[in-house]
C-alpha positions in Angstrom: 12.6 -70.4 7.8 9.2 -72.2 7.7 8.9 -74.9 5.1 6.1 -74.1 2.7 3.5 -76.7 3.0 0.5 -77.1 0.7 -2.6 -76.8 2.8 -5.5 -79.2 2.0 -8.5 -77.6 0.3 -12.0 -78.3 1.7 -15.5 -77.9 0.3 -18.1 -75.2 1.1 -21.4 -75.9 2.9 -23.0 -75.0 -0.5 -21.1 -77.9 -2.2 -22.0 -80.3 0.6 -25.7 -79.3 0.4 -25.7 -79.8 -3.4 -24.1 -83.2 -3.2 -26.6 -84.3 -0.4 -29.5 -83.0 -2.6 -28.3 -85.0 -5.6 -28.0 -88.1 -3.5 -31.5 -87.6 -1.9 -33.2 -86.8 -5.2 -31.6 -89.8 -6.9 -32.7 -92.0 -4.1 -36.3 -90.6 -4.3 -36.4 -91.3 -8.0 -34.7 -94.7 -8.1 -35.6 -96.1 -4.7 -32.0 -97.0 -4.2 -29.8 -95.8 -1.3 -26.9 -93.6 -2.6 -23.4 -93.9 -1.2 -21.8 -91.1 -3.2 -22.7 -88.1 -5.3 -20.7 -86.3 -8.0 -21.4 -82.6 -8.6 -19.8 -79.9 -10.7 -18.4 -77.0 -8.6 -18.7 -73.4 -9.8 -15.0 -73.4 -10.6 -15.7 -76.1 -13.2 -14.3 -79.1 -11.3 -16.3 -82.3 -10.8 -16.0 -83.7 -7.3 -17.4 -86.9 -5.8 -18.7 -86.6 -2.3 -19.1 -89.6 0.1 -22.7 -89.8 1.4 -22.7 -90.4 5.2 -26.3 -91.6 5.3 -29.2 -92.0 2.9 -32.8 -93.0 3.7 -35.8 -93.3 1.5 -39.5 -94.0 2.3 -41.4 -93.6 -1.0 -42.4 -90.0 -0.8 -39.3 -88.5 0.8 -35.6 -89.1 0.7 -32.9 -87.7 3.0 -29.1 -87.7 2.5 -26.3 -86.3 4.5 -22.7 -85.3 3.7 -20.0 -84.4 6.3 -18.5 -81.0 5.7 -14.8 -81.2 5.2 -13.1 -77.8 5.6 -9.7 -79.1 4.6 -6.9 -77.4 6.6 -9.1 -74.3 7.1 -9.9 -73.5 10.7 -13.6 -73.4 10.0 -16.5 -73.5 12.5 -18.5 -75.8 10.2 -15.8 -78.4 9.7 -17.2 -81.9 10.5 -20.9 -80.7 10.5 -23.5 -82.9 8.9 -25.2 -81.1 5.9 -28.5 -82.8 5.3 -30.9 -82.5 2.3 -34.5 -83.8 2.5 -36.2 -84.0 -0.9 -39.9 -84.7 -1.5 -42.4 -84.4 -4.4 -44.1 -81.1 -4.6 -47.7 -80.4 -5.6 -46.6 -77.6 -8.0 -43.9 -77.6 -10.6 -40.3 -76.3 -10.1 -37.6 -76.6 -7.5 -38.7 -75.3 -4.1 -35.8 -74.7 -1.8 -35.9 -73.8 1.9 -33.8 -74.2 5.1 -34.7 -76.4 8.0 -33.2 -77.0 11.5 -29.8 -75.4 12.0 -29.9 -73.2 8.9 -30.3 -69.5 9.8 -33.0 -67.1 8.7 -32.2 -63.6 7.5 -33.7 -60.9 9.7 -31.8 -57.8 8.6 -31.5 -56.2 5.1 -28.1 -55.8 3.4 -27.4 -59.4 2.9 -27.4 -61.3 -0.5 -30.6 -63.1 0.6 -33.9 -61.3 1.2 -35.2 -60.8 4.8 -37.3 -63.8 5.9 -35.6 -66.3 3.7 -33.3 -69.2 4.7 -29.6 -68.1 4.8 -28.7 -70.1 1.7 -26.5 -67.8 -0.4 -27.1 -67.1 -4.1 -24.4 -69.4 -5.5 -25.4 -72.5 -3.4 -29.0 -71.8 -4.3 -28.1 -71.9 -8.0 -26.0 -75.0 -7.6 -28.7 -76.9 -5.7 -31.5 -75.9 -8.1 -29.4 -76.6 -11.3 -28.3 -80.0 -9.9 -31.8 -81.0 -9.0 -33.0 -80.0 -12.5 -30.2 -82.1 -14.1 -31.2 -85.1 -12.1 -34.9 -84.8 -13.0 -33.9 -84.4 -16.7 -31.6 -87.4 -16.5 -34.5 -89.6 -15.4 -37.0 -87.9 -17.7 -39.2 -86.7 -14.8 -41.4 -83.6 -15.0 -42.5 -83.0 -11.4 -41.8 -80.3 -8.9 -39.6 -81.0 -5.8 -39.3 -79.6 -2.3 -35.8 -79.4 -1.0 -35.0 -78.6 2.6 -31.4 -78.2 3.8 -30.7 -78.7 7.5 -27.7 -78.8 9.7 -28.1 -80.7 13.0 -26.5 -78.6 15.7 -26.3 -75.7 13.3 -27.7 -73.3 15.9 -24.7 -74.1 18.2 -22.2 -73.9 15.4 -23.6 -70.4 14.5 -22.5 -69.1 17.9 -18.9 -69.4 16.7 -19.7 -67.2 13.6 -20.7 -63.6 13.1 -24.2 -64.7 12.0 -26.1 -63.2 14.9 -24.4 -59.8 14.4 -25.3 -59.9 10.8 -29.0 -60.6 11.6 -29.0 -64.3 10.6 -30.8 -66.1 13.4 -31.3 -69.8 14.3 -28.4 -71.4 12.6 -25.5 -71.2 10.1 -25.5 -69.9 6.5 -25.1 -72.2 3.5 -22.2 -70.5 1.7 -19.7 -70.6 -1.1 -18.9 -68.9 -4.3 -16.3 -71.2 -5.7 -17.4 -74.5 -4.1 -14.0 -75.1 -2.5 -12.6 -73.7 0.8 -9.1 -72.4 0.2 -7.4 -72.7 3.6 -6.3 -69.6 5.6 -2.7 -69.0 4.8 -0.4 -68.9 7.8 -0.1 -65.1 7.4 -3.8 -64.6 7.4 -4.3 -66.7 10.5 -1.5 -64.9 12.3 -3.0 -61.6 11.3 -6.4 -62.7 12.9 -4.6 -63.6 16.1 -2.9 -60.1 16.3 -6.2 -58.5 15.6 -7.9 -60.5 18.4 -5.2 -59.4 20.9 -5.5 -55.8 19.8 -9.3 -55.9 20.3 -8.8 -57.5 23.8 -6.3 -54.7 24.7 -8.6 -52.0 23.3 -11.4 -53.3 25.5 -9.2 -52.9 28.5 -8.1 -56.6 29.0 -4.8 -57.0 30.7 -5.4 -60.7 31.1 -6.1 -62.9 28.0 -6.8 -66.6 27.7 -5.2 -68.3 24.7 -6.6 -71.7 23.6 -5.8 -74.3 20.9 -9.4 -74.7 19.7 -13.1 -74.3 20.2 -13.4 -77.0 22.8 -10.6 -75.8 25.0 -12.0 -72.3 24.6 -15.3 -73.5 26.0 -13.5 -75.0 29.1 -11.5 -71.8 29.4 -14.6 -69.7 29.5 -15.9 -71.8 32.3 -12.7 -71.5 34.2 -12.5 -67.7 33.8 -16.1 -66.6 34.1 -15.1 -63.1 35.1 -13.3 -62.3 31.9 -15.1 -60.6 28.9 -15.5 -62.5 25.7 -12.8 -60.4 24.0 -10.2 -61.9 26.4 -10.5 -65.3 24.8 -8.3 -65.9 21.8 -8.0 -69.0 19.7 -4.4 -69.3 18.8 -4.7 -72.7 16.9 -1.2 -74.2 16.6 0.6 -70.8 16.9 1.6 -70.9 20.5 4.9 -69.1 20.3 3.7 -66.5 17.9 0.7 -65.7 20.1 2.7 -65.4 23.3 5.2 -63.0 21.6 2.3 -60.8 20.3 0.8 -60.7 23.8 4.1 -59.6 25.2 4.6 -57.0 22.4 1.2 -55.6 23.0 1.7 -55.3 26.8 -0.7 -58.0 28.0 0.3 -58.7 31.6 -1.2 -62.2 32.2 -1.6 -64.9 29.7 -3.5 -68.1 30.5 -3.0 -71.0 28.2 -5.8 -73.6 28.1 -5.5 -76.8 26.1 -5.3 -80.6 26.2 -2.6 -83.2 26.6 -1.5 -83.6 23.0 -0.5 -80.1 22.2 0.5 -79.1 25.7 2.9 -82.0 25.9 4.7 -80.4 23.0 4.6 -76.9 24.6 6.1 -78.3 27.8 9.1 -79.4 25.8 9.5 -75.9 24.2 7.8 -76.8 20.9 5.9 -73.6 20.1 4.3 -74.6 16.8 2.0 -77.5 17.8 0.5 -78.7 14.5 0.2 -82.5 14.5 2.9 -82.7 11.8 5.2 -80.2 13.4 6.9 -82.3 16.0 6.2 -85.7 17.5 5.3 -86.0 21.2 8.5 -86.9 23.1 7.4 -89.8 25.3 10.9 -90.0 26.9 10.2 -86.5 28.2 6.8 -87.5 29.6 8.3 -90.6 31.1 10.9 -88.4 33.0 8.1 -86.2 34.3 6.2 -89.3 35.4 9.3 -90.5 37.3 9.7 -87.0 38.9 6.0 -87.2 39.9 6.7 -90.5 41.8 5.1 -92.9 39.3 6.2 -96.5 39.9 8.8 -98.0 37.4 6.3 -100.1 35.4 4.1 -97.0 34.8 7.1 -95.0 33.7 8.0 -97.8 31.3 4.4 -97.8 30.0 4.5 -94.0 29.4 7.7 -94.5 27.4 5.9 -97.0 25.1 2.6 -95.0 24.9 0.9 -94.2 21.6 -0.5 -90.8 22.3 -0.2 -88.0 24.9 -3.9 -88.4 25.7 -3.2 -92.1 26.6 -0.4 -91.0 29.0 -2.9 -88.6 30.6 -5.4 -91.5 31.1 -2.6 -93.7 32.6 -1.7 -91.0 35.1 -5.3 -90.3 36.0 -6.0 -94.0 36.6 -2.9 -94.3 38.7 -4.0 -91.2 40.7 -0.6 -89.5 39.9 -1.9 -85.9 39.9 1.6 -84.5 40.5 2.4 -85.4 36.9 -0.1 -82.9 35.6 1.2 -80.2 37.9 4.7 -80.7 36.7 3.5 -80.7 33.0 1.7 -77.4 33.6 4.8 -75.9 35.3 6.9 -77.0 32.3 4.5 -75.3 29.9 4.7 -72.1 31.9 8.5 -72.2 32.0 8.7 -72.9 28.2 6.3 -70.0 27.5 8.2 -67.5 29.7 11.4 -68.7 28.1 9.9 -68.1 24.6 9.0 -64.4 25.4 12.0 -63.7 27.7 9.8 -63.2 30.8 8.1 -60.0 31.7 4.6 -61.4 32.1 2.6 -63.9 34.2 1.7 -67.2 32.5 -0.9 -69.7 33.7 -1.4 -73.2 32.2 -4.5 -75.4 32.5 -4.7 -78.8 31.0 -8.1 -80.5 30.3 -9.3 -83.8 29.2 -11.4 -84.0 26.0 -14.6 -84.1 28.1 -13.7 -81.0 30.2 -12.1 -82.3 33.4 -9.2 -80.1 34.5 -6.1 -82.3 35.1 -3.7 -79.7 36.4 -2.9 -76.0 36.7 0.2 -73.9 37.3 1.1 -70.2 37.5 4.5 -68.6 37.0 5.8 -65.1 36.7 8.8 -63.7 34.8 10.5 -67.0 34.3 12.3 -66.7 37.5 10.1 -68.8 39.7 
C-alpha cells in the first residue's frame, strides 16, 4: 500500500504576476528595490513571495517572481513571471501582456479576442493590488502594467494554448491563487489516457520519458514516431510499463537520465527523489563489471549523486558501464511486466548527450 504523502502546494502564474506587480509598483513609488511582496490570494490567505529581481529607473520599475508549482507537474514551474510598471498619462490601471504572454485569437475563452491571455481572476487580483498600493501611498495617478514571461513562447508549446487559439506565449491563470498538486490517481489517469491516444492513432511503439527534457531528447532520437507516441510518465515507471503491456503496446522505449534510471536498473519502479535512494554499491558493481579500475570503483561507491557517477565514467572513457546500466533497466522493466514486449533504454546527460542504449525482448535475452 502506498503511504499517503501530502503534496506541496504551489502558486498560480496569476499570484506570481500579482506579487511581481506589487513589488514593481512599490519600487516605482518609493524608489527602493523590493526583495519580497505580500499579497492576498482569492482564497483569503496572505502569502509573501520572494522577489527574484527588482530594478527601478525613475519612470519605470520591473520586478520578477519565480513560479513555484509545488509538487504539481506543471509546464510553468520555474518560469520567471515579470511585471513592468510605469506611470500612465491617463488615470486607472492599464494592464497588458508582453513577451511570452499569449494573445487570444479565437472566441470562446474567458478573455476577449485580441487581448492578452490574462484570465479574469488574475486581472482582478493585479488591478486590485495595484489600487491598494496607490491608495496606501496616497497617489492618484494612472499606471501601465505589462506582464511578461521570458521564454513563455517555448513553455507554451508544452500546453494546449495553440489548440485553444492562444498564440505567442502562456496564459496567466488561476482562480484560487494556489496550485493544488495532481493527485497520484489523476496523474496515473493522464498516463493511461496518453497511452490510449497513442494506441488509437496506430502506435505500436511508444516512448516513455521521466520529464520534458528527456522527452525532447527522445523526440530527437526517434524522429520517425508521431507526437502521440511520446508519453511523460514522471516517476511512475512501473505503472506506465504495465499499462503499455495491458494495452498491447509492442515496443516501449524508456528515455531518461542517470538519477532515475540508476533506480530503474535496480528494479525500483517509482523513481521519485524521496522513494528510494540510489544504491551506489550497485553502481560500483556495474563499474567493476565494465572493467573500471579499482580506485574508480571505490570512488563510485563514495559518490554523492548518480549524475556524478555518470561524469566519472565518461571522463574515464568507461562506456561499457552505460551499456550495462541500460541493459539492467531493460531487464528490470521486462521483469516488472512479465515479458511479452520489446524494451529499449536510452540514458542521456542533462545537456542531451546519449551515454548508452540497449534493447531487449521478452525478458529472455
